[in-house]
C-alpha positions in Angstrom: -0.1 -10.6 -37.1 2.6 -12.9 -38.4 3.2 -16.6 -39.3 6.8 -17.5 -38.8 8.9 -14.8 -40.4 6.1 -13.8 -42.7 4.1 -10.7 -41.7 0.5 -10.8 -42.8 -0.6 -7.3 -44.1 -4.1 -6.2 -43.6 -4.7 -6.4 -47.4 -4.5 -10.2 -47.4 -7.7 -10.4 -45.3 -10.4 -10.2 -47.8 -13.0 -11.0 -45.2 -12.9 -8.9 -42.0 -14.5 -11.6 -39.9 -11.9 -14.2 -41.1 -9.3 -12.1 -39.2 -11.8 -11.7 -36.3 -12.0 -15.5 -35.9 -8.3 -15.7 -35.5 -8.3 -12.8 -33.0 -11.1 -14.4 -31.0 -9.2 -17.7 -30.8 -5.9 -15.9 -30.0 -7.6 -14.2 -27.0 -9.6 -17.3 -25.8 -8.3 -19.4 -22.9 -6.4 -22.2 -24.4 -6.9 -20.6 -27.9 -10.1 -22.6 -28.3 -13.8 -21.9 -28.5 -17.0 -23.9 -29.1 -18.5 -23.2 -32.5 -21.6 -21.8 -30.9 -19.5 -19.3 -29.0 -18.0 -18.0 -32.2 -21.4 -17.7 -33.8 -22.7 -15.8 -30.9 -19.7 -13.4 -31.0 -19.7 -12.7 -34.7 -23.3 -13.3 -35.9 -25.5 -12.8 -32.8 -28.7 -12.0 -34.7 -28.4 -14.5 -37.5 -30.2 -17.8 -38.0 -28.0 -20.7 -36.8 -27.9 -22.3 -40.2 -27.0 -19.1 -42.0 -24.4 -18.3 -39.3 -22.9 -21.7 -39.7 -22.5 -21.2 -43.4 -20.8 -17.9 -42.8 -18.5 -19.5 -40.3 -17.4 -22.2 -42.7 -16.6 -19.5 -45.2 -14.5 -17.3 -43.0 -12.7 -20.3 -41.5 -11.6 -21.4 -44.9 -10.5 -17.9 -45.7 -8.5 -17.6 -42.4 -6.8 -20.9 -43.1 -5.7 -19.8 -46.6 -4.3 -16.5 -45.2 -2.4 -18.3 -42.3 -1.0 -21.0 -44.7 -1.6 -20.7 -48.4 -0.4 -24.3 -48.9 -3.5 -26.3 -49.7 -1.8 -29.4 -48.3 -1.6 -27.9 -44.8 -4.8 -26.1 -44.3 -5.2 -27.5 -40.8 -1.7 -26.6 -39.7 -2.7 -23.6 -37.6 -6.5 -23.5 -37.4 -8.3 -26.7 -36.4 -12.0 -27.1 -36.5 -14.6 -29.6 -35.2 -17.0 -29.1 -32.3 -14.4 -26.6 -31.2 -12.4 -24.1 -33.2 -8.8 -23.8 -32.0 -5.4 -22.5 -32.9 -2.5 -24.9 -32.7 -1.0 -24.1 -29.3 2.5 -25.2 -30.2 2.8 -22.7 -33.0 0.9 -19.8 -31.4 2.4 -16.9 -29.5 0.1 -14.1 -28.3 1.3 -11.0 -26.6 -1.7 -10.9 -24.3 -1.1 -14.4 -23.1 2.6 -13.6 -22.6 1.7 -10.5 -20.6 -0.7 -12.4 -18.4 1.8 -15.2 -17.8 4.5 -12.7 -16.9 2.2 -10.9 -14.5 1.5 -14.2 -12.8 5.2 -14.9 -12.5 5.9 -11.5 -11.1 3.2 -11.8 -8.4 4.2 -15.3 -7.5 7.9 -14.3 -7.0 7.6 -10.6 -5.8 10.7 -9.9 -7.8 11.0 -6.3 -9.1 12.8 -7.5 -12.2 9.9 -9.8 -13.0 7.5 -6.9 -12.6 9.6 -4.8 -15.0 9.5 -7.7 -17.5 5.7 -8.1 -17.3 5.0 -4.4 -17.6 7.3 -4.2 -20.6 5.1 -6.7 -22.4 2.0 -4.5 -22.2 1.7 -2.8 -25.6 -1.1 -0.4 -25.1 -4.8 -0.7 -26.1 -6.0 -4.1 -27.2 -6.9 -4.3 -30.9 -7.6 -0.6 -31.5 -9.4 -1.5 -34.8 -11.9 -3.6 -32.8 -12.3 -1.3 -29.8 -16.1 -1.1 -30.2 -16.6 -4.8 -30.6 -18.4 -6.4 -27.6 -16.0 -9.3 -27.5 -13.0 -6.9 -27.2 -14.3 -4.3 -24.8 -14.4 -6.5 -21.7 -11.0 -8.0 -22.3 -9.5 -4.6 -23.0 -10.8 -3.3 -19.6 -9.5 -6.3 -17.7 -6.0 -6.0 -19.3 -5.8 -2.3 -18.6 -6.8 -2.7 -15.0 -4.2 -5.5 -14.5 -1.5 -3.3 -16.1 -2.3 -0.4 -13.8 -2.3 -2.7 -10.8 1.1 -4.1 -11.8 2.5 -0.6 -11.9 1.2 0.2 -8.4 2.6 -3.1 -7.1 5.9 -2.4 -8.8 6.0 1.1 -7.3 5.5 -0.4 -3.8 8.5 -2.8 -4.3 10.7 0.0 -5.6 9.6 2.5 -2.9 10.6 0.0 -0.1 14.0 -0.4 -1.7 14.6 3.4 -1.9 14.3 3.5 -5.7 12.1 6.6 -5.4 12.6 7.7 -9.0 11.6 4.3 -10.3 8.5 4.4 -8.1 7.6 7.9 -9.2 7.9 6.8 -12.9 5.6 3.8 -12.4 3.0 5.9 -10.5 3.0 8.7 -13.0 2.2 6.1 -15.7 -0.9 5.1 -13.6 -2.0 8.6 -13.1 -1.6 9.5 -16.8 -3.9 6.6 -17.7 -6.3 7.2 -14.8 -6.1 10.6 -13.1 -8.5 9.6 -10.3 -6.6 6.5 -9.3 -6.4 7.5 -5.6 -4.1 4.7 -4.5 -1.5 5.8 -7.0 -2.0 9.4 -6.2 -1.5 8.9 -2.4 1.5 6.6 -3.1 3.0 9.4 -5.2 2.6 11.9 -2.4 4.4 9.6 -0.1 7.3 8.8 -2.5 7.8 12.5 -3.2 8.0 13.2 0.5 10.5 10.4 1.0 12.6 11.7 -1.7 12.7 15.1 0.0 10.3 16.7 -2.5 7.6 17.9 -0.1 6.4 20.7 -2.4 5.7 18.1 -5.2 4.0 15.9 -2.6 1.7 18.8 -1.7 1.1 19.6 -5.4 0.1 16.0 -6.1 -2.4 16.2 -3.2 -4.0 19.3 -4.8 -4.1 17.6 -8.3 -5.7 14.5 -6.8 -8.3 16.5 -4.9 -9.2 18.5 -7.9 -9.4 15.4 -10.2 -11.6 13.5 -7.8 -13.9 16.5 -7.4 -14.2 17.3 -11.1 -14.6 13.7 -12.4 -16.4 12.0 -9.5 -17.7 14.7 -7.2 -16.0 13.2 -4.2 -13.2 14.1 -1.7 -10.1 12.0 -1.1 -10.3 9.1 1.4 -9.6 9.8 5.1 -6.3 7.8 4.8 -5.1 10.1 2.0 -6.0 13.2 4.0 -4.1 11.8 7.1 -1.1 11.2 4.9 -1.3 14.8 3.6 -1.5 16.2 7.1 1.4 14.1 8.1 3.5 15.4 5.3 2.4 19.0 5.9 3.1 18.9 9.6 6.5 17.4 9.1 8.0 20.3 7.2 10.3 21.3 10.1 11.6 17.8 10.8 12.7 16.1 7.6 14.5 13.1 9.1 11.7 12.3 11.4 9.1 12.6 8.6 11.1 10.4 6.3 11.6 7.9 9.0 7.9 7.8 9.8 6.9 7.3 6.2 9.5 4.6 5.7 8.2 2.8 8.7 4.8 2.9 7.2 6.2 1.5 4.0 7.9 -1.3 5.9 4.7 -2.1 7.6 2.8 -2.4 4.3 5.5 -4.6 2.9 5.3 -6.9 5.9 1.6 -7.3 5.3 2.0 -8.1 1.6 4.7 -10.7 2.3 7.6 -8.7 0.8 9.9 -9.3 3.8 13.0 -8.1 2.0 11.3 -4.9 1.1 10.2 -4.5 4.7 13.7 -4.9 6.0 15.0 -2.4 3.4 12.4 0.2 4.5 13.0 -0.3 8.2 16.8 -0.1 7.8 16.5 3.1 5.7 14.2 4.5 8.4 16.9 3.8 11.1 19.5 5.5 8.9 17.3 8.6 8.6 17.2 9.0 12.4 21.0 8.9 13.0 21.9 12.1 14.8 18.3 13.1 15.2 16.6 14.1 18.4 14.1 11.3 17.7 16.7 8.6 17.8 14.7 6.8 20.6 12.4 5.6 17.8 15.2 3.5 16.4 14.5 0.7 19.0 11.0 0.2 17.5 12.5 0.2 14.0 15.1 -2.4 14.9 12.4 -4.5 16.5 10.4 -4.4 13.3 13.4 -5.2 11.1 14.1 -8.2 13.4 10.5 -9.4 12.9 10.9 -9.1 9.1 14.1 -11.1 9.2 12.4 -13.8 11.3 9.7 -14.0 8.6 12.5 -14.8 6.2 13.9 -17.4 8.7 17.1 -15.4 9.0 17.7 -15.7 12.7 21.2 -14.3 12.6 20.2 -11.0 11.0 17.2 -10.8 13.4 19.5 -11.2 16.4 21.6 -8.2 15.5 18.5 -6.0 15.3 17.1 -7.4 18.5 20.4 -6.7 20.4 20.3 -3.1 19.0 16.7 -2.6 20.2 17.5 -4.0 23.6 20.5 -1.8 23.9 18.6 1.3 23.0 15.9 0.6 25.5 18.3 -0.1 28.4 17.7 2.5 31.1 14.6 3.9 29.3 11.1 3.9 30.8 9.3 2.7 27.6 7.8 -0.4 29.1 5.3 -1.0 26.2 8.1 -1.1 23.7 10.2 -3.3 26.0 7.3 -5.8 26.1 7.1 -5.7 22.3 10.9 -6.4 21.9 10.5 -9.2 24.5 7.8 -10.7 22.3 10.1 -10.5 19.2 12.8 -12.1 21.3 10.4 -15.0 22.1 9.9 -15.5 18.4 13.6 -15.5 17.8 14.1 -18.1 20.6 11.5 -20.5 19.2 13.0 -20.1 15.7 16.3 -21.4 17.0 14.7 -24.2 18.9 14.9 -22.8 22.4 11.3 -23.5 23.3 11.4 -23.3 27.1 13.1 -19.9 27.0 10.7 -18.8 24.3 7.8 -19.7 26.5 9.2 -17.8 29.4 9.9 -14.7 27.3 6.4 -14.8 25.8 4.7 -15.1 29.1 6.8 -12.2 30.5 5.9 -10.1 27.5 2.2 -10.9 28.0 2.3 -9.9 31.6 4.0 -6.6 30.7 1.7 -5.9 27.7 -1.3 -6.4 29.9 -0.1 -3.5 32.1 1.6 -1.2 29.6 0.5 -2.3 26.1 -2.4 -2.1 23.8 -5.0 -4.8 22.7 -2.9 -5.3 19.6 0.2 -6.0 21.7 -1.6 -8.6 23.7 -3.1 -10.3 20.6 0.4 -10.4 19.1 1.9 -12.1 22.2 -1.1 -14.6 22.2 -0.2 -15.5 18.7 3.4 -16.0 19.6 2.4 -18.2 22.5 0.1 -20.2 20.2 3.1 -20.8 17.8 5.4 -21.8 20.6 2.8 -24.3 21.9 2.4 -25.6 18.4 6.1 -26.0 17.9 6.3 -27.9 21.2 3.4 -30.2 20.2 1.2 -28.7 22.9 -1.1 -26.5 20.9 -4.3 -28.3 22.0 -3.8 -28.1 25.8 -2.3 -24.6 25.4 -5.4 -23.4 23.6 -7.7 -24.9 26.2 -5.6 -23.2 29.0 -6.0 -20.0 27.0 -9.7 -20.3 26.9 -9.7 -20.9 30.7 -7.8 -17.6 31.1 -9.8 -15.6 28.5 -13.1 -16.7 29.9 -12.8 -14.0 32.5 -11.9 -11.3 30.0 -15.3 -11.0 28.3 -16.2 -11.3 24.7 -16.3 -7.5 24.2 -12.5 -7.5 24.1 -11.6 -6.8 20.4 -8.4 -8.8 20.5 -10.2 -12.1 20.9 -11.4 -12.2 17.3 -7.8 -11.9 16.0 -6.5 -14.4 18.5 -9.0 -17.1 17.4 -8.5 -16.3 13.7 -4.9 -17.2 14.2 -5.8 -20.4 16.0 -7.9 -21.3 12.9 -4.7 -21.3 10.9 -3.0 -23.6 13.3 -6.1 -25.8 13.3 -5.6 -26.4 9.5 -2.3 -28.1 10.4 -4.2 -30.5 12.7 -7.0 -31.1 10.2 -4.5 -32.1 7.5 -1.8 -33.7 9.6 -1.1 -37.4 9.9 -1.8 -38.6 13.4 -3.7 -35.5 14.2 -6.8 -35.3 11.8 -8.3 -38.5 13.3 -8.7 -36.8 16.7 -9.7 -33.3 15.7 -13.4 -34.0 16.0 -13.1 -35.1 19.6 -10.8 -32.3 20.5 -13.2 -29.7 18.9 -16.1 -31.1 20.9 -14.1 -30.9 24.1 -13.0 -27.4 23.3 -16.6 -26.4 22.5 -17.8 -27.8 25.8 -15.1 -25.8 27.7 -15.9 -22.6 25.8 -19.6 -22.9 26.6 -18.9 -23.6 30.2 -16.6 -20.6 30.4 -19.0 -18.4 28.5 -16.3 -17.6 25.9 -18.2 -17.0 22.7 -15.2 -16.3 20.5 -13.8 -19.7 21.5 -17.2 -21.2 20.8 -17.3 -19.7 17.3 -13.8 -21.1 16.7 -14.7 -24.6 18.1 -17.9 -24.8 16.1 -15.9 -24.0 12.9 -13.2 -26.5 13.7 -15.8 -29.2 14.4 -17.6 -28.3 11.2 -14.3 -28.5 9.2 -13.5 -32.0 10.6 -17.0 -33.3 9.8 -16.8 -31.7 6.3 -13.5 -33.4 5.4 -14.8 -36.7 6.8 -17.8 -36.5 4.5 -20.4 -36.0 7.2 -21.9 -33.1 5.4 -25.3 -32.6 7.1 -23.6 -32.4 10.5 -20.9 -30.1 9.1 -23.4 -27.6 7.7 -25.0 -27.1 11.1 -21.7 -26.5 12.9 -20.4 -24.1 10.3 -23.7 -22.1 10.2 -23.6 -21.8 14.0 -20.0 -20.5 13.8 -21.0 -17.8 11.3 -23.8 -16.7 13.5 -21.5 -16.3 16.5 -18.9 -14.5 14.5 -21.5 -12.1 13.1 -22.6 -11.2 16.7 -19.1 -10.7 17.9 -16.7 -9.2 15.4 -17.3 -8.1 11.8 -13.6 -8.5 11.0 -13.5 -12.2 11.9 -15.1 -15.4 10.7 -14.2 -15.7 7.0 -13.2 -19.4 7.4 -16.7 -20.9 8.3 -18.2 -19.0 5.3 -15.4 -20.4 3.1 -16.1 -23.9 4.4 -19.8 -23.5 3.7 -18.9 -22.5 0.2 -16.7 -25.5 -0.2 -19.5 -27.8 1.0 -21.9 -26.2 -1.5 -19.5 -26.8 -4.3 -19.1 -30.4 -3.3 -22.8 -30.8 -3.3 -23.0 -29.1 -6.7 -24.8 -25.9 -5.6 -22.8 -23.1 -7.3 -25.4 -20.4 -6.4 -25.1 -21.1 -2.7 -21.3 -21.3 -3.0 -21.2 -17.8 -4.6 -23.3 -16.4 -1.8 -21.1 -17.9 0.9 -17.9 -16.7 -0.9 -19.2 -13.2 -1.0 -19.7 -13.2 2.8 -16.2 -14.6 3.3 -14.6 -12.1 1.0 -16.3 -9.2 2.6 -14.8 -10.2 5.9 -11.4 -10.9 4.4 -11.2 -7.3 3.1 -11.1 -5.9 6.7 -9.5 -8.9 8.5 -6.2 -8.2 10.2 -5.2 -11.8 9.2 -6.4 -11.5 5.6 -3.5 -13.6 4.2 -4.9 -16.7 5.9 -8.3 -16.2 4.3 -7.9 -15.2 0.7 -6.1 -18.3 -0.6 -8.8 -20.5 0.8 -11.6 -18.4 -0.7 -10.1 -18.3 -4.1 -9.3 -22.0 -4.0 -13.0 -22.7 -3.4 -14.0 -20.4 -6.2 -11.5 -22.2 -8.6 -12.9 -25.6 -7.5 -16.4 -24.5 -8.3 -15.3 -23.3 -11.8 -13.6 -26.6 -12.4 -16.6 -28.6 -11.2 -18.7 -26.6 -13.7 -16.2 -27.6 -16.4 -15.1 -24.0 -16.9 -11.3 -24.0 -16.6 -11.1 -20.6 -18.1 -13.0 -19.1 -15.2 -10.8 -21.1 -12.8 -7.7 -19.5 -14.4 -9.3 -16.1 -14.0 -9.8 -16.8 -10.3 -6.2 -17.9 -10.0 -5.0 -14.7 -11.5 -7.2 -12.7 -9.1 -5.7 -14.7 -6.2 -2.2 -13.8 -7.3 -3.1 -10.1 -7.4 -4.7 -10.3 -4.0 -1.7 -12.1 -2.5 0.5 -9.2 -3.8 -1.5 -6.9 -1.6 -2.4 -9.0 1.5 0.3 -11.7 1.5 -0.1 -15.4 1.5 -0.1 -18.2 4.1 1.3 -21.4 2.4 -0.7 -23.9 4.4 -3.9 -21.8 4.1 -3.4 -21.4 0.4 -2.4 -25.1 -0.2 -5.6 -26.2 -1.9 -5.3 -23.3 -4.5 -2.2 -24.9 -6.0 -3.6 -28.2 -7.3 -6.8 -26.3 -8.4 -4.6 -23.9 -10.4 -2.5 -26.6 -11.9 -5.6 -28.5 -13.0 -7.1 -25.3 -14.5 -4.0 -24.4 -16.5 -3.6 -28.0 -17.6 -7.2 -28.2 -18.9 -6.3 -25.3 -21.2 -3.1 -26.9 -22.4 -0.9 -24.3 -20.6 2.1 -26.3 -19.4 4.0 -23.3 -18.1 1.1 -22.2 -15.9 0.5 -25.7 -14.6 4.2 -26.0 -13.8 4.2 -22.9 -11.6 1.5 -24.3 -9.4 2.6 -27.9 -9.4 5.9 -26.7 -8.0 4.1 -24.6 -5.4 2.1 -27.6 -4.3 5.3 -29.7 -4.0 6.9 -27.0 -1.8 4.1 -27.2 0.6 4.1 -31.0 0.5 7.8 -31.0 1.3 7.5 -28.4 4.0 4.6 -30.0 5.9 4.8 -33.7 5.6 1.4 -35.2 5.7 -0.8 -37.4 3.5 -3.2 -34.6 2.6 -0.7 -32.1 1.5 1.3 -34.7 -0.3 -1.9 -35.7 -2.0 -2.4 -32.1 -3.2 1.1 -32.2 -4.7 0.5 -35.5 -6.4 -2.8 -34.4 -8.0 -1.1 -31.2 -9.2 1.7 -33.4 -10.8 -1.0 -35.5 -12.4 -2.5 -32.4 -14.0 0.9 -31.4 -15.2 1.5 -34.9 -16.8 -1.6 -34.4 -18.9 -0.1 -31.4 -20.5 2.8 -33.7 -21.7 0.2 -36.2 -23.1 1.5 -38.6 -20.4 -1.8 -40.4 -19.7 -0.1 -43.2 -17.8 1.9 -40.9 -15.6 -1.2 -38.7 -14.9 -3.2 -41.8 -14.0 -0.5 -43.0 -11.6 -0.2 -39.6 -9.9 -4.0 -39.3 -9.5 -4.2 -42.8 -8.0 -1.4 -41.9 -5.6 -3.3 -38.8 -4.6 -6.5 -40.8 -4.1 -4.8 -43.3 -1.8 -3.2 -40.5 0.2 -6.5 -38.6 0.6 -8.1 -41.9 1.7 -5.4 -42.2 4.4 -6.2 -38.6 5.4 -9.9 -39.6 5.8 -11.1 -37.2 3.1 -13.5 -39.3 1.0 -14.7 -36.6 -1.5 -11.1 -35.7 -2.5 -10.2 -39.4 -2.7 -13.1 -40.1 -5.0 -12.4 -37.0 -7.1 -8.9 -38.1 -7.7 -10.0 -41.6 -8.7 -12.4 -40.0 -11.2 -9.4 -38.0 -12.6 -7.3 -41.2 -12.8 -10.1 -42.9 -14.8 -10.5 -40.0 -17.2 -6.8 -39.9 -17.8 -6.6 -43.6 -18.5 -7.2 -45.6 -21.6 -10.8 -46.6 -20.8 -10.2 -50.2 -20.0 -11.8 -52.4 -17.3 -9.6 -50.9 -14.6 -10.7 -47.4 -15.4 -14.4 -48.5 -15.5 -13.9 -49.9 -12.0 -12.5 -46.6 -10.9 -15.5 -44.8 -12.4 -17.8 -47.1 -10.5 -16.0 -46.7 -7.2 -16.0 -42.9 -7.5 -19.7 -42.9 -8.5 -20.6 -44.9 -5.4 -18.6 -42.6 -3.1 -20.2 -39.5 -4.6 -23.6 -40.9 -4.3 -23.0 -41.8 -0.6 -21.7 -38.3 0.1 -24.5 -36.5 -1.8 -22.0 -35.0 -4.3 -24.6 -35.0 -7.1 -22.7 -32.9 -9.7 -19.6 -35.1 -9.3 -21.8 -38.2 -9.5 -23.2 -37.0 -12.8 -19.7 -36.4 -14.2 -18.7 -40.0 -13.2 -21.8 -41.4 -14.8 -21.2 -39.5 -18.0 -17.8 -41.0 -18.3 -19.0 -44.5 -17.7 
């Protein structure tokens, strides 16, 4: 511990708990704790009056150690109802590590991962390792460090930095020998580097460790990888290409499109001169898809041409259909919508004969995007329901198809000129789905209708619709239907029922774990959890949720529109703790969405995030102006709860004059009409 250039030796701390107070505050969110919290941590069994006396004594001692000048005792440690360290003069390695980890996960930059990992300095406070207040934090930091190493290894593996990936994974295994994800990844990286013997040895080490420490065998996925490596001993280029293709697929799912391209291109290179060169068409097609995700149409075109050339004269009709679907995506990306529609329809016809259910679902998603880009998503979806009504609800592709339509539905729910008509459209779609006996479409329509009613503030009606959607999804497909659970949780938070919200979120998260479109679900679920923490006036918990969201996005990827609400919630949480850097990251993310998808609602999210950021600069007037702008935009978007919430934030940011009292009264009236009882209580407390 040091103050400026002065290191404080342990001998200066006459009272051990004086140093403990500083440690507690250094580790606390925002470097602040209520006095009662400190008493519970340090003197849990002591009478409150006696504990209070002890606290005054150790605080005085801590101040003298931090700054012996009697004229500046409050310079670093400030007391009152809260104890806090001065944020401007406080740097904590744990906080720096957590901030760097968040930056790494938000950017996906291997260099940012290296910087974050370099800030981890081993066990937290070894001299306090058995203190209850240190144990939980130590476990959390260690888990986050190991997760960062695994994520870094994935990034390096895709970019053919196999030695770097091995180094990262070995650090994980040294700390946790039964970390199966790291062990399996190390097997794969060794095989990719041409070290099959070491890959086999790692499998044996992992199997023995799991048996000895946990009494279990490796997961089936690990055993399949082992068999793949063992059976590929005689065909090194083909094995390496297969493994790189798997790596590319994993990077696509996680949103690391540059890493996916690198892996697919490396896989193509491994096949040159091989008897399995026919697989190159598939790899070129996947590389093209990754380039399209980066909006690089020119690079995608070169890979598509290569795939089409390799398939010319061949009889692989299923792969030809997949390449045609990728070509349809390229066509709409360059604005050639009519040609894209024709290509997608031809791909669908071919996939229906030669492809798999996944192929058909992928083309259906492409057709949905094309209809959306042409402004014809609504009639296109209804036409699709007409077609799919004859398929039968046992078809597993339907769940994925309608999960994707839920994502496009968000654009309509939040879009100017669209949100006003979503309710009528959802009712019409529901009637059609019932008439056609299409229950997947019914589950989707009930959810869309419930969402529209929820945002309009018609909560009793919304609850019934969303509950019916969850019932239908549960009957049809265990891997679909996270969205209605999330919306039920959001409704429970708005009503002030955190217990119900937690139950709904657990249901939604269980589905998201197995959903093929998880990147559309996780951001919404975590945004709702963060909102609940903020409504409970627990910004530290909201920040924890935000950090979990970043870690999950590193694994499953992130949809910007589906994650949009998380950004203002995150900015608000960091701002409440005085963390300007954290608030800035998410205010900028909210602004990017607002600029990309012009609408009142998304712009309102960006404005409210900027309002939170202004609070970290002590700019009350600027914050008030931003929150009022957000309230007006939410009102234009027909979202009364969010409009009232922003008016309340504007009032709390203001100077407390008559204008602010008027805002408090307005928000209280709106909350009472909605049945938002917790928010109503907050408005009344501030009056």
